[in-house]
LUMLOVO-361074 format. One record per residue: x, y negated, z of N, C-alpha, C in turn. Coordinates in Angstrom, 2 decimals, always signed. Example, Ala and Ser with C-alpha at 12.3 -4.5 7.8 and 13.67 -1.06 7.14 Angstrom:
BEGIN
+---------+---------+---------+---------+---------+---------+---------+---------+---------+
:     n_X :     n_Y :     n_Z :    ca_X :    ca_Y :    ca_Z :     c_X :     c_Y :     c_Z :
+---------+---------+---------+---------+---------+---------+---------+---------+---------+
:  +13.19 :   +5.69 :   +7.80 :  +12.30 :   +4.50 :   +7.80 :  +13.20 :   +3.30 :   +7.80 :
:  +12.85 :   +2.25 :   +7.08 :  +13.67 :   +1.06 :   +7.14 :  +12.90 :   -0.03 :   +7.87 :
+---------+---------+---------+---------+---------+---------+---------+---------+---------+
This chain:
BEGIN
+---------+---------+---------+---------+---------+---------+---------+---------+---------+
:     n_X :     n_Y :     n_Z :    ca_X :    ca_Y :    ca_Z :     c_X :     c_Y :     c_Z :
+---------+---------+---------+---------+---------+---------+---------+---------+---------+
:   +0.84 :   +1.17 :   +0.00 :   +0.00 :   +0.00 :   +0.00 :   +0.89 :   -1.23 :   +0.00 :
:   +0.68 :   -2.21 :   -0.93 :   +1.56 :   -3.37 :   -1.01 :   +1.38 :   -4.27 :   +0.21 :
:   +2.47 :   -4.93 :   +0.56 :   +2.44 :   -5.85 :   +1.70 :   +1.61 :   -7.07 :   +1.35 :
:   +0.99 :   -7.65 :   +2.36 :   +0.21 :   -8.88 :   +2.17 :   +1.17 :  -10.01 :   +1.81 :
:   +0.81 :  -10.87 :   +0.85 :   +1.68 :  -12.00 :   +0.51 :   +1.70 :  -13.00 :   +1.66 :
:   +2.83 :  -13.69 :   +1.79 :   +2.98 :  -14.72 :   +2.82 :   +2.22 :  -15.95 :   +2.39 :
:   +1.10 :  -16.21 :   +3.03 :   +0.27 :  -17.36 :   +2.68 :   +0.56 :  -18.57 :   +3.57 :
:   +1.54 :  -18.44 :   +4.46 :   +1.88 :  -19.55 :   +5.35 :   +2.71 :  -20.62 :   +4.65 :
:   +3.38 :  -20.26 :   +3.57 :   +4.21 :  -21.22 :   +2.83 :   +3.40 :  -21.89 :   +1.75 :
:   +3.67 :  -23.16 :   +1.48 :   +2.95 :  -23.83 :   +0.39 :   +3.26 :  -23.17 :   -0.95 :
:   +2.31 :  -23.25 :   -1.83 :   +2.45 :  -22.63 :   -3.15 :   +3.04 :  -23.61 :   -4.14 :
:   +4.09 :  -24.29 :   -3.78 :   +4.68 :  -25.33 :   -4.63 :   +5.22 :  -24.77 :   -5.93 :
:   +5.61 :  -23.50 :   -5.92 :   +6.25 :  -22.96 :   -7.11 :   +5.25 :  -22.47 :   -8.13 :
:   +3.95 :  -22.55 :   -7.82 :   +2.94 :  -22.07 :   -8.75 :   +2.28 :  -23.21 :   -9.51 :
:   +1.96 :  -22.96 :  -10.77 :   +1.13 :  -23.90 :  -11.53 :   -0.28 :  -23.78 :  -10.98 :
:   -1.02 :  -24.88 :  -11.00 :   -2.37 :  -24.88 :  -10.46 :   -3.32 :  -25.53 :  -11.45 :
:   -4.58 :  -25.12 :  -11.38 :   -5.61 :  -25.81 :  -12.14 :   -5.85 :  -27.14 :  -11.47 :
:   -6.13 :  -28.20 :  -12.22 :   -6.37 :  -29.50 :  -11.60 :   -7.61 :  -29.47 :  -10.71 :
:   -7.57 :  -30.20 :   -9.62 :   -8.72 :  -30.30 :   -8.72 :   -9.88 :  -30.93 :   -9.47 :
:  -11.06 :  -30.44 :   -9.22 :  -12.23 :  -31.00 :   -9.86 :  -12.49 :  -30.45 :  -11.25 :
:  -11.65 :  -29.52 :  -11.72 :  -11.92 :  -28.96 :  -13.03 :  -13.06 :  -27.98 :  -12.91 :
:  -13.80 :  -27.85 :  -13.94 :  -14.93 :  -26.93 :  -13.92 :  -16.24 :  -27.66 :  -13.84 :
:  -17.27 :  -26.94 :  -13.56 :  -18.62 :  -27.46 :  -13.60 :  -19.06 :  -28.03 :  -12.25 :
:  -20.04 :  -28.94 :  -12.30 :  -20.63 :  -29.48 :  -11.09 :  -21.96 :  -28.80 :  -10.79 :
:  -22.25 :  -27.70 :  -11.44 :  -23.48 :  -26.98 :  -11.24 :  -23.41 :  -26.20 :   -9.93 :
:  -24.58 :  -25.80 :   -9.44 :  -24.63 :  -25.03 :   -8.20 :  -23.96 :  -23.68 :   -8.33 :
:  -24.15 :  -23.04 :   -9.47 :  -23.56 :  -21.73 :   -9.68 :  -22.24 :  -21.87 :  -10.43 :
:  -21.33 :  -20.96 :  -10.15 :  -20.04 :  -20.97 :  -10.84 :  -20.24 :  -20.64 :  -12.31 :
:  -19.51 :  -21.31 :  -13.15 :  -19.58 :  -21.02 :  -14.57 :  -18.22 :  -20.50 :  -15.03 :
:  -18.13 :  -20.08 :  -16.25 :  -16.89 :  -19.51 :  -16.77 :  -15.75 :  -20.51 :  -16.71 :
:  -16.03 :  -21.79 :  -16.89 :  -14.97 :  -22.80 :  -16.88 :  -14.26 :  -22.86 :  -15.54 :
:  -14.97 :  -22.58 :  -14.46 :  -14.33 :  -22.62 :  -13.14 :  -13.40 :  -21.45 :  -12.92 :
:  -13.61 :  -20.38 :  -13.63 :  -12.76 :  -19.20 :  -13.48 :  -11.72 :  -19.12 :  -14.59 :
:  -11.74 :  -20.06 :  -15.50 :  -10.84 :  -20.05 :  -16.64 :   -9.41 :  -20.25 :  -16.14 :
:   -8.51 :  -19.33 :  -16.44 :   -7.14 :  -19.43 :  -15.93 :   -6.24 :  -20.34 :  -16.76 :
:   -6.81 :  -21.13 :  -17.66 :   -5.97 :  -21.94 :  -18.54 :   -6.03 :  -23.42 :  -18.20 :
:   -4.90 :  -24.08 :  -18.40 :   -4.80 :  -25.52 :  -18.27 :   -4.14 :  -26.05 :  -19.53 :
:   -4.23 :  -27.35 :  -19.75 :   -3.58 :  -27.91 :  -20.93 :   -2.07 :  -27.88 :  -20.73 :
:   -1.36 :  -27.86 :  -21.84 :   +0.10 :  -27.92 :  -21.77 :   +0.53 :  -29.23 :  -21.11 :
:   -0.19 :  -30.31 :  -21.39 :   +0.13 :  -31.60 :  -20.76 :   +0.03 :  -31.51 :  -19.24 :
:   -1.00 :  -30.84 :  -18.74 :   -1.15 :  -30.69 :  -17.29 :   -0.02 :  -29.83 :  -16.73 :
:   +0.35 :  -28.77 :  -17.44 :   +1.45 :  -27.92 :  -16.99 :   +2.76 :  -28.71 :  -16.96 :
:   +2.98 :  -29.56 :  -17.97 :   +4.21 :  -30.37 :  -17.99 :   +4.20 :  -31.40 :  -16.86 :
:   +3.03 :  -31.90 :  -16.49 :   +2.90 :  -32.83 :  -15.37 :   +3.35 :  -32.16 :  -14.07 :
:   +3.11 :  -30.87 :  -13.94 :   +3.47 :  -30.13 :  -12.73 :   +4.90 :  -29.58 :  -12.77 :
:   +5.57 :  -29.74 :  -13.90 :   +6.87 :  -29.11 :  -14.11 :   +7.91 :  -29.49 :  -13.06 :
:   +8.03 :  -30.75 :  -12.71 :   +9.06 :  -31.15 :  -11.75 :   +8.86 :  -30.48 :  -10.39 :
:   +7.60 :  -30.43 :   -9.92 :   +7.29 :  -29.81 :   -8.63 :   +7.59 :  -28.32 :   -8.66 :
:   +7.16 :  -27.65 :   -9.71 :   +7.36 :  -26.21 :   -9.82 :   +8.85 :  -25.88 :   -9.97 :
:   +9.54 :  -26.62 :  -10.81 :  +10.98 :  -26.36 :  -11.03 :  +11.78 :  -26.61 :   -9.76 :
:  +11.45 :  -27.66 :   -9.02 :  +12.17 :  -27.95 :   -7.77 :  +11.99 :  -26.81 :   -6.76 :
:  +10.79 :  -26.29 :   -6.67 :  +10.54 :  -25.19 :   -5.73 :  +11.29 :  -23.93 :   -6.13 :
:  +11.28 :  -23.60 :   -7.43 :  +12.01 :  -22.41 :   -7.88 :  +13.52 :  -22.61 :   -7.76 :
:  +14.00 :  -23.82 :   -8.03 :  +15.44 :  -24.09 :   -7.89 :  +15.87 :  -23.91 :   -6.44 :
:  +15.06 :  -24.39 :   -5.52 :  +15.38 :  -24.24 :   -4.10 :  +15.37 :  -22.77 :   -3.70 :
:  +14.35 :  -22.02 :   -4.15 :  +14.25 :  -20.60 :   -3.79 :  +15.37 :  -19.77 :   -4.38 :
:  +15.79 :  -20.10 :   -5.60 :  +16.81 :  -19.30 :   -6.27 :  +18.22 :  -19.86 :   -6.11 :
:  +18.32 :  -21.02 :   -5.45 :  +19.62 :  -21.68 :   -5.22 :  +20.34 :  -21.94 :   -6.55 :
:  +19.57 :  -22.44 :   -7.52 :  +20.11 :  -22.79 :   -8.83 :  +19.90 :  -24.27 :   -9.06 :
:  +20.57 :  -24.82 :  -10.05 :  +20.45 :  -26.22 :  -10.38 :  +19.06 :  -26.57 :  -10.87 :
:  +18.44 :  -27.63 :  -10.32 :  +17.08 :  -28.01 :  -10.72 :  +16.94 :  -28.32 :  -12.21 :
:  +17.94 :  -28.95 :  -12.80 :  +17.86 :  -29.28 :  -14.22 :  +17.81 :  -28.03 :  -15.08 :
:  +18.60 :  -27.04 :  -14.72 :  +18.63 :  -25.79 :  -15.49 :  +17.30 :  -25.05 :  -15.34 :
:  +16.79 :  -24.97 :  -14.13 :  +15.52 :  -24.28 :  -13.89 :  +14.40 :  -25.02 :  -14.62 :
:  +14.42 :  -26.35 :  -14.57 :  +13.40 :  -27.16 :  -15.25 :  +13.41 :  -26.88 :  -16.75 :
:  +14.59 :  -26.83 :  -17.35 :  +14.71 :  -26.58 :  -18.78 :  +14.19 :  -25.18 :  -19.14 :
:  +14.50 :  -24.19 :  -18.30 :  +14.04 :  -22.83 :  -18.56 :  +12.51 :  -22.74 :  -18.46 :
:  +11.93 :  -23.38 :  -17.45 :  +10.47 :  -23.33 :  -17.28 :   +9.79 :  -24.09 :  -18.41 :
:  +10.34 :  -25.24 :  -18.80 :   +9.77 :  -26.01 :  -19.91 :   +9.75 :  -25.17 :  -21.19 :
:  +10.84 :  -24.45 :  -21.46 :  +10.89 :  -23.59 :  -22.64 :   +9.84 :  -22.49 :  -22.55 :
:   +9.67 :  -21.92 :  -21.36 :   +8.65 :  -20.89 :  -21.16 :   +7.25 :  -21.45 :  -21.43 :
:   +7.00 :  -22.68 :  -20.95 :   +5.68 :  -23.29 :  -21.16 :   +5.41 :  -23.51 :  -22.64 :
:   +6.39 :  -24.05 :  -23.36 :   +6.20 :  -24.28 :  -24.80 :   +6.02 :  -22.97 :  -25.55 :
:   +6.75 :  -21.93 :  -25.14 :   +6.61 :  -20.63 :  -25.80 :   +5.24 :  -20.01 :  -25.53 :
:   +4.71 :  -20.24 :  -24.34 :   +3.43 :  -19.63 :  -23.95 :   +2.22 :  -20.42 :  -24.40 :
:   +2.41 :  -21.66 :  -24.80 :   +1.28 :  -22.52 :  -25.17 :   +0.63 :  -22.03 :  -26.47 :
:   -0.68 :  -22.14 :  -26.49 :   -1.45 :  -21.79 :  -27.68 :   -2.64 :  -22.73 :  -27.78 :
:   -3.09 :  -22.97 :  -28.99 :   -4.24 :  -23.84 :  -29.21 :   -5.35 :  -23.05 :  -29.90 :
:   -6.59 :  -23.42 :  -29.65 :   -7.71 :  -22.72 :  -30.28 :   -7.62 :  -22.76 :  -31.81 :
:   -8.13 :  -21.71 :  -32.42 :   -8.16 :  -21.58 :  -33.88 :   -6.80 :  -21.85 :  -34.52 :
:   -5.81 :  -21.19 :  -33.98 :   -4.44 :  -21.27 :  -34.51 :   -3.91 :  -22.69 :  -34.57 :
:   -4.34 :  -23.53 :  -33.62 :   -3.85 :  -24.89 :  -33.54 :   -4.61 :  -25.90 :  -34.37 :
:   -5.67 :  -25.47 :  -35.00 :   -6.43 :  -26.40 :  -35.84 :   -7.28 :  -27.37 :  -35.02 :
:   -7.71 :  -26.95 :  -33.86 :   -8.53 :  -27.81 :  -32.99 :   -8.08 :  -27.67 :  -31.55 :
:   -8.35 :  -28.69 :  -30.77 :   -8.09 :  -28.62 :  -29.34 :   -6.64 :  -28.83 :  -28.96 :
:   -6.46 :  -28.96 :  -27.66 :   -5.12 :  -29.16 :  -27.11 :   -4.46 :  -27.82 :  -26.85 :
:   -3.13 :  -27.78 :  -26.89 :   -2.43 :  -26.56 :  -26.52 :   -2.73 :  -26.21 :  -25.06 :
:   -2.95 :  -24.94 :  -24.80 :   -3.31 :  -24.46 :  -23.47 :   -2.27 :  -23.46 :  -22.98 :
:   -2.18 :  -23.33 :  -21.65 :   -1.28 :  -22.38 :  -21.01 :   -2.10 :  -21.57 :  -20.02 :
:   -1.92 :  -20.26 :  -20.03 :   -2.59 :  -19.39 :  -19.08 :   -1.81 :  -19.45 :  -17.76 :
:   -2.43 :  -20.02 :  -16.74 :   -1.76 :  -20.23 :  -15.46 :   -1.36 :  -18.92 :  -14.81 :
:   -2.26 :  -17.97 :  -14.79 :   -1.98 :  -16.68 :  -14.16 :   -0.80 :  -16.00 :  -14.84 :
:   -0.82 :  -15.93 :  -16.16 :   +0.27 :  -15.27 :  -16.87 :   +1.59 :  -16.01 :  -16.67 :
:   +1.55 :  -17.36 :  -16.70 :   +2.78 :  -18.12 :  -16.50 :   +3.35 :  -17.89 :  -15.11 :
:   +2.51 :  -17.87 :  -14.08 :   +3.01 :  -17.63 :  -12.73 :   +3.60 :  -16.23 :  -12.61 :
:   +2.99 :  -15.25 :  -13.26 :   +3.57 :  -13.90 :  -13.26 :   +4.91 :  -13.89 :  -13.99 :
:   +5.00 :  -14.59 :  -15.12 :   +6.25 :  -14.68 :  -15.88 :   +7.35 :  -15.36 :  -15.07 :
:   +6.99 :  -16.41 :  -14.33 :   +7.97 :  -17.11 :  -13.50 :   +8.50 :  -16.18 :  -12.41 :
:   +7.61 :  -15.45 :  -11.79 :   +8.03 :  -14.51 :  -10.75 :   +8.91 :  -13.41 :  -11.32 :
:   +8.55 :  -12.94 :  -12.52 :   +9.37 :  -11.90 :  -13.17 :  +10.76 :  -12.45 :  -13.52 :
:  +10.84 :  -13.69 :  -13.97 :  +12.11 :  -14.28 :  -14.37 :  +13.00 :  -14.63 :  -13.17 :
:  +12.40 :  -15.25 :  -12.15 :  +13.19 :  -15.76 :  -11.03 :  +13.16 :  -14.87 :   -9.80 :
:  +12.36 :  -13.83 :   -9.81 :  +12.28 :  -12.93 :   -8.65 :  +11.24 :  -13.39 :   -7.65 :
:  +11.08 :  -12.60 :   -6.62 :  +10.13 :  -12.93 :   -5.56 :  +10.60 :  -14.16 :   -4.81 :
:   +9.67 :  -15.00 :   -4.38 :  +10.04 :  -16.20 :   -3.61 :  +10.80 :  -15.83 :   -2.34 :
:  +11.69 :  -16.71 :   -1.96 :  +12.50 :  -16.47 :   -0.74 :  +11.66 :  -16.59 :   +0.49 :
+---------+---------+---------+---------+---------+---------+---------+---------+---------+
């Protein structure tokens, strides 16, 4: 049985959906469970996420930032093969990829 994750530490190293995203309806809709954010939103969070991973891995922040930025651009996709909409990033998949690349948090 896997160990419970440490929830006492802030989740600074994870990308997050912006607060207030989703519907204002009483019932949850698909948009509230959608694991994707815009690439612009992911890039806005890049400094915070890179700093946390750099601290955990004891690596240079600039190098970690460049690696994560490259991962974000590689993972970004737009609806209808880029013909419409903004490029999106799957937050869940990106967080799993970050953990796979940099290891478990310290």
